[in-house]
N, CA, C and O atoms as a MOPAC input file, in Angstrom:
PM7 MOZYME 1SCF
protein

 N    -49.85500 1   -66.97800 1   -19.58400 1
 C    -48.91400 1   -65.87100 1   -19.49600 1
 C    -48.33400 1   -65.63500 1   -20.90000 1
 O    -47.93400 1   -66.58200 1   -21.57800 1
 N    -48.29200 1   -64.38200 1   -21.32300 1
 C    -47.77500 1   -64.03900 1   -22.65100 1
 C    -46.25200 1   -64.14800 1   -22.68800 1
 O    -45.58900 1   -64.21000 1   -21.65200 1
 N    -45.71600 1   -64.16900 1   -23.91100 1
 C    -44.26000 1   -64.23200 1   -24.06300 1
 C    -43.58900 1   -63.01400 1   -23.44100 1
 O    -42.53200 1   -63.12600 1   -22.82100 1
 N    -44.21100 1   -61.84700 1   -23.61200 1
 C    -43.65500 1   -60.62300 1   -23.03100 1
 C    -43.59700 1   -60.70000 1   -21.51700 1
 O    -42.60400 1   -60.30600 1   -20.90500 1
 N    -44.66600 1   -61.20800 1   -20.91200 1
 C    -44.71400 1   -61.32800 1   -19.45300 1
 C    -43.66200 1   -62.32000 1   -18.96200 1
 O    -43.03400 1   -62.11000 1   -17.92400 1
 N    -43.47700 1   -63.39700 1   -19.71400 1
 C    -42.44500 1   -64.37600 1   -19.33700 1
 C    -41.04900 1   -63.75300 1   -19.41200 1
 O    -40.20700 1   -63.96600 1   -18.54000 1
 N    -40.83000 1   -62.98300 1   -20.46800 1
 C    -39.53600 1   -62.33100 1   -20.64600 1
 C    -39.25600 1   -61.36300 1   -19.49500 1
 O    -38.14900 1   -61.32700 1   -18.95600 1
 N    -40.26700 1   -60.58500 1   -19.12800 1
 C    -40.11600 1   -59.63300 1   -18.02100 1
 C    -39.85100 1   -60.38300 1   -16.72300 1
 O    -38.97200 1   -60.00400 1   -15.94900 1
 N    -40.60400 1   -61.43700 1   -16.49000 1
 C    -40.43300 1   -62.22100 1   -15.26600 1
 C    -39.02300 1   -62.81100 1   -15.19100 1
 O    -38.37900 1   -62.77700 1   -14.14200 1
 N    -38.55400 1   -63.35300 1   -16.32500 1
 C    -37.20900 1   -63.93600 1   -16.36700 1
 C    -36.15200 1   -62.86000 1   -16.08800 1
 O    -35.19700 1   -63.09100 1   -15.34700 1
 N    -36.33700 1   -61.69600 1   -16.68600 1
 C    -35.39100 1   -60.59600 1   -16.47000 1
 C    -35.37900 1   -60.17600 1   -15.00000 1
 O    -34.31300 1   -59.97100 1   -14.41800 1
 N    -36.55800 1   -60.04800 1   -14.40600 1
 C    -36.64300 1   -59.65700 1   -12.99200 1
 C    -35.98900 1   -60.69400 1   -12.08500 1
 O    -35.29800 1   -60.34300 1   -11.12900 1
 N    -36.20600 1   -61.95900 1   -12.38600 1
 C    -35.58300 1   -63.02000 1   -11.58900 1
 C    -34.06300 1   -62.96100 1   -11.71100 1
 O    -33.35000 1   -63.15800 1   -10.72700 1
 N    -33.56700 1   -62.68800 1   -12.92100 1
 C    -32.12300 1   -62.57600 1   -13.14200 1
 C    -31.54900 1   -61.40800 1   -12.34400 1
 O    -30.50200 1   -61.53900 1   -11.71100 1
 N    -32.23100 1   -60.27500 1   -12.37500 1
 C    -31.76100 1   -59.10300 1   -11.64300 1
 C    -31.78500 1   -59.36100 1   -10.13600 1
 O    -30.86000 1   -58.97500 1    -9.42300 1
 N    -32.83900 1   -60.01100 1    -9.65700 1
 C    -32.93800 1   -60.32600 1    -8.23000 1
 C    -31.81200 1   -61.27300 1    -7.81100 1
 O    -31.22800 1   -61.11800 1    -6.73900 1
 N    -31.51500 1   -62.25200 1    -8.66400 1
 C    -30.43100 1   -63.19400 1    -8.37200 1
 C    -29.08300 1   -62.47900 1    -8.32000 1
 O    -28.15400 1   -62.93600 1    -7.65300 1
 N    -28.98500 1   -61.35800 1    -9.02600 1
 C    -27.74700 1   -60.57500 1    -9.01800 1
 C    -27.67600 1   -59.64500 1    -7.81000 1
 O    -26.73100 1   -58.86800 1    -7.67400 1
 N    -28.68100 1   -59.72700 1    -6.93200 1
 C    -28.67100 1   -58.91000 1    -5.72300 1
 C    -29.30300 1   -57.54000 1    -5.89200 1
 O    -29.09800 1   -56.65300 1    -5.06300 1
 N    -30.07200 1   -57.36100 1    -6.95900 1
 C    -30.71300 1   -56.07100 1    -7.21000 1
 C    -32.19800 1   -56.15100 1    -6.90800 1
 O    -32.78200 1   -57.23400 1    -6.87200 1
 N    -32.79800 1   -54.99100 1    -6.69200 1
 C    -34.23900 1   -54.94400 1    -6.47300 1
 C    -34.80600 1   -53.73500 1    -7.21200 1
 O    -34.11200 1   -52.73200 1    -7.37800 1
 N    -36.05900 1   -53.82000 1    -7.65700 1
 C    -36.65900 1   -52.68300 1    -8.35200 1
 C    -36.99600 1   -51.56500 1    -7.36800 1
 O    -37.35000 1   -51.81500 1    -6.21600 1
 N    -36.87800 1   -50.33700 1    -7.84600 1
 C    -37.18700 1   -49.16400 1    -7.03700 1
 C    -38.08500 1   -48.24700 1    -7.86000 1
 O    -37.80800 1   -47.99100 1    -9.03200 1
 N    -39.14700 1   -47.75900 1    -7.25600 1
 C    -40.03800 1   -46.81300 1    -7.91800 1
 C    -39.83700 1   -45.45000 1    -7.28900 1
 O    -39.84100 1   -45.31600 1    -6.06500 1
 N    -39.66000 1   -44.43600 1    -8.12800 1
 C    -39.52800 1   -43.07400 1    -7.61400 1
 C    -40.52500 1   -42.16700 1    -8.32300 1
 O    -40.90800 1   -42.42000 1    -9.46600 1
 N    -40.93100 1   -41.13100 1    -7.64700 1
 C    -41.83300 1   -40.13800 1    -8.20800 1
 C    -41.01200 1   -38.92400 1    -8.60500 1
 O    -40.20900 1   -38.42200 1    -7.81900 1
 N    -41.21800 1   -38.46100 1    -9.81800 1
 C    -40.49300 1   -37.29700 1   -10.33000 1
 C    -41.49300 1   -36.27000 1   -10.84300 1
 O    -42.62800 1   -36.62200 1   -11.16600 1
 N    -41.08900 1   -35.01000 1   -10.92200 1
 C    -42.00300 1   -33.98700 1   -11.42800 1
 C    -42.42400 1   -34.28300 1   -12.86900 1
 O    -41.63500 1   -34.78700 1   -13.66800 1
 N    -43.65900 1   -33.96900 1   -13.17900 1
 C    -44.18400 1   -34.10800 1   -14.53400 1
 C    -43.80000 1   -32.86100 1   -15.31200 1
 O    -44.33100 1   -31.77900 1   -15.05900 1
 N    -42.87800 1   -33.00800 1   -16.25700 1
 C    -42.39300 1   -31.84900 1   -17.00300 1
 C    -43.45700 1   -31.25800 1   -17.92000 1
 O    -43.27900 1   -30.15700 1   -18.44200 1
 N    -44.55400 1   -31.97000 1   -18.12100 1
 C    -45.64800 1   -31.46400 1   -18.95200 1
 C    -46.74900 1   -30.79700 1   -18.13200 1
 O    -47.72700 1   -30.30200 1   -18.69200 1
 N    -46.59500 1   -30.78400 1   -16.81700 1
 C    -47.61700 1   -30.19300 1   -15.94600 1
 C    -47.67200 1   -28.68000 1   -16.15000 1
 O    -46.64600 1   -28.04000 1   -16.38000 1
 N    -48.86300 1   -28.11900 1   -16.06500 1
 C    -48.98300 1   -26.66100 1   -16.17600 1
 C    -48.14700 1   -25.97500 1   -15.09300 1
 O    -48.18600 1   -26.36700 1   -13.92700 1
 N    -47.40400 1   -24.96700 1   -15.48400 1
 C    -46.61100 1   -24.21000 1   -14.52900 1
 C    -45.22400 1   -24.76700 1   -14.27300 1
 O    -44.41400 1   -24.11400 1   -13.61600 1
 N    -44.92900 1   -25.96400 1   -14.77900 1
 C    -43.62300 1   -26.57800 1   -14.51100 1
 C    -42.48700 1   -25.70300 1   -15.04200 1
 O    -41.55800 1   -25.37200 1   -14.30500 1
 N    -42.56000 1   -25.33400 1   -16.30800 1
 C    -41.48200 1   -24.54600 1   -16.92400 1
 C    -41.29900 1   -23.21200 1   -16.20800 1
 O    -40.17400 1   -22.76000 1   -15.99500 1
 N    -42.40800 1   -22.59200 1   -15.84200 1
 C    -42.32300 1   -21.31100 1   -15.14100 1
 C    -41.66400 1   -21.46800 1   -13.77900 1
 O    -40.88800 1   -20.61100 1   -13.35500 1
 N    -41.97200 1   -22.55800 1   -13.10000 1
 C    -41.38200 1   -22.78800 1   -11.77700 1
 C    -39.88200 1   -23.05200 1   -11.88700 1
 O    -39.10200 1   -22.56400 1   -11.07000 1
 N    -39.48300 1   -23.82000 1   -12.89200 1
 C    -38.05600 1   -24.08400 1   -13.09200 1
 C    -37.32400 1   -22.78200 1   -13.40600 1
 O    -36.24000 1   -22.53100 1   -12.87900 1
 N    -37.91600 1   -21.96000 1   -14.26100 1
 C    -37.29700 1   -20.67100 1   -14.59600 1
 C    -37.16000 1   -19.80700 1   -13.33800 1
 O    -36.12300 1   -19.17600 1   -13.13100 1
 N    -38.19300 1   -19.77500 1   -12.50600 1
 C    -38.15800 1   -18.99600 1   -11.26800 1
 C    -37.02800 1   -19.47900 1   -10.36500 1
 O    -36.27800 1   -18.67100 1    -9.81700 1
 N    -36.90700 1   -20.79700 1   -10.21100 1
 C    -35.85400 1   -21.35200 1    -9.36400 1
 C    -34.46300 1   -21.04300 1    -9.91900 1
 O    -33.54400 1   -20.73100 1    -9.16200 1
 N    -34.31400 1   -21.13000 1   -11.23000 1
 C    -33.01700 1   -20.82800 1   -11.85600 1
 C    -32.63500 1   -19.36900 1   -11.65200 1
 O    -31.47400 1   -19.05800 1   -11.38800 1
 N    -33.60500 1   -18.47900 1   -11.77200 1
 C    -33.32400 1   -17.05800 1   -11.57700 1
 C    -32.91200 1   -16.76100 1   -10.13800 1
 O    -32.06100 1   -15.90500 1    -9.89400 1
 N    -33.51300 1   -17.46400 1    -9.19700 1
 C    -33.15200 1   -17.29400 1    -7.78500 1
 C    -31.70400 1   -17.72900 1    -7.55500 1
 O    -30.96300 1   -17.07400 1    -6.82200 1
 N    -31.30700 1   -18.83600 1    -8.18300 1
 C    -29.97600 1   -19.39900 1    -7.95100 1
 C    -28.88300 1   -18.76200 1    -8.80000 1
 O    -27.69900 1   -18.91000 1    -8.49800 1
 N    -29.26600 1   -18.06000 1    -9.84800 1
 C    -28.28800 1   -17.54600 1   -10.81400 1
 C    -27.16000 1   -16.75200 1   -10.16100 1
 O    -25.99600 1   -16.95600 1   -10.50700 1
 N    -27.46500 1   -15.86800 1    -9.24500 1
 C    -26.44100 1   -15.02100 1    -8.62400 1
 C    -26.19400 1   -15.35400 1    -7.15500 1
 O    -25.61100 1   -14.55200 1    -6.42400 1
 N    -26.62900 1   -16.52000 1    -6.72900 1
 C    -26.46100 1   -16.91900 1    -5.33700 1
 C    -25.01100 1   -17.35900 1    -5.10200 1
 O    -24.54300 1   -18.28300 1    -5.76700 1
 N    -24.28500 1   -16.71800 1    -4.16900 1
 C    -22.87200 1   -17.06300 1    -3.92300 1
 C    -22.66800 1   -18.52600 1    -3.52100 1
 O    -21.71400 1   -19.16800 1    -3.96100 1
 N    -23.55400 1   -19.03900 1    -2.69800 1
 C    -23.41200 1   -20.43000 1    -2.26100 1
 C    -23.58600 1   -21.38100 1    -3.45200 1
 O    -22.87700 1   -22.38200 1    -3.55800 1
 N    -24.51700 1   -21.06900 1    -4.33300 1
 C    -24.71700 1   -21.89500 1    -5.52600 1
 C    -23.47900 1   -21.85900 1    -6.42100 1
 O    -23.07900 1   -22.88300 1    -6.97500 1
 N    -22.88100 1   -20.68800 1    -6.55800 1
 C    -21.66500 1   -20.55800 1    -7.36800 1
 C    -20.53200 1   -21.39200 1    -6.77800 1
 O    -19.76900 1   -22.01300 1    -7.51700 1
 N    -20.42100 1   -21.40900 1    -5.45300 1
 C    -19.39100 1   -22.21100 1    -4.79100 1
 C    -19.62900 1   -23.69700 1    -5.04300 1
 O    -18.69400 1   -24.43900 1    -5.34400 1
 N    -20.86600 1   -24.12300 1    -4.92100 1
 C    -21.20300 1   -25.53300 1    -5.14700 1
 C    -20.88300 1   -25.93100 1    -6.58300 1
 O    -20.31700 1   -26.99700 1    -6.82200 1
 N    -21.24200 1   -25.08100 1    -7.53700 1
 C    -20.95600 1   -25.38200 1    -8.94000 1
 C    -19.45400 1   -25.45900 1    -9.19600 1
 O    -19.00000 1   -26.30500 1    -9.96600 1
 N    -18.68400 1   -24.58500 1    -8.55900 1
 C    -17.22800 1   -24.61700 1    -8.71000 1
 C    -16.65800 1   -25.92400 1    -8.15400 1
 O    -15.75800 1   -26.51500 1    -8.75200 1
 N    -17.17700 1   -26.37200 1    -7.01700 1
 C    -16.71900 1   -27.63100 1    -6.42600 1
 C    -17.06100 1   -28.81400 1    -7.32400 1
 O    -16.26100 1   -29.73700 1    -7.47300 1
 N    -18.24400 1   -28.78700 1    -7.91700 1
 C    -18.63900 1   -29.85800 1    -8.83700 1
 C    -17.70700 1   -29.87700 1   -10.04300 1
 O    -17.30000 1   -30.94700 1   -10.49600 1
 N    -17.36900 1   -28.70800 1   -10.56000 1
 C    -16.43200 1   -28.62300 1   -11.68900 1
 C    -15.08000 1   -29.22400 1   -11.32000 1
 O    -14.47700 1   -29.93000 1   -12.12800 1
 N    -14.60000 1   -28.95300 1   -10.11200 1
 C    -13.32000 1   -29.51200 1    -9.66900 1
 C    -13.39300 1   -31.03400 1    -9.60300 1
 O    -12.45500 1   -31.72000 1   -10.01100 1
 N    -14.49200 1   -31.55700 1    -9.09500 1
 C    -14.65600 1   -33.00600 1    -9.02600 1
 C    -14.70100 1   -33.61300 1   -10.41900 1
 O    -14.14700 1   -34.68700 1   -10.65600 1
 N    -15.35300 1   -32.93200 1   -11.32500 1
 C    -15.47100 1   -33.41600 1   -12.69800 1
 C    -14.10200 1   -33.52400 1   -13.35900 1
 O    -13.85900 1   -34.43500 1   -14.15000 1
 N    -13.21700 1   -32.59800 1   -13.03600 1
 C    -11.88600 1   -32.57000 1   -13.63000 1
 C    -10.86700 1   -33.43800 1   -12.88600 1
 O     -9.71600 1   -33.52900 1   -13.31300 1
 N    -11.26600 1   -34.07400 1   -11.78900 1
 C    -10.33300 1   -34.86800 1   -10.98600 1
 C     -9.82000 1   -36.07100 1   -11.77800 1
 O    -10.58600 1   -36.74500 1   -12.46700 1
 N     -8.53400 1   -36.32600 1   -11.67300 1
 C     -7.92200 1   -37.47500 1   -12.34400 1
 C     -8.35400 1   -38.77500 1   -11.66300 1
 O     -8.58900 1   -38.80100 1   -10.45500 1
 N     -8.45500 1   -39.82700 1   -12.42800 1
 C     -8.74900 1   -41.14100 1   -11.87800 1
 C    -10.22500 1   -41.46300 1   -11.74400 1
 O    -10.57000 1   -42.59200 1   -11.39600 1
 N    -11.10300 1   -40.51500 1   -12.00600 1
 C    -12.54500 1   -40.77300 1   -11.92700 1
 C    -13.04300 1   -41.09800 1   -13.32100 1
 O    -13.02600 1   -40.25500 1   -14.21800 1
 N    -13.47800 1   -42.31300 1   -13.48400 1
 C    -13.98300 1   -42.74000 1   -14.79800 1
 C    -15.28000 1   -43.45700 1   -14.64300 1
 O    -15.86500 1   -43.89400 1   -15.63400 1

């Protein structure tokens, strides 16, 4: 086993002992053909949506709430 593999194994054991576990998630590939166009399309749809504006306003209020650090 290489030094790098030992280091990774030790780190994983430490994290597991701390009650954590690794999680793998799949996310969109930002380099995929059509990705930028699809994001632009979605943004244009949401730009003037009243419900989206309400959600953004609520998020802003939460961001400004005292005591959240």
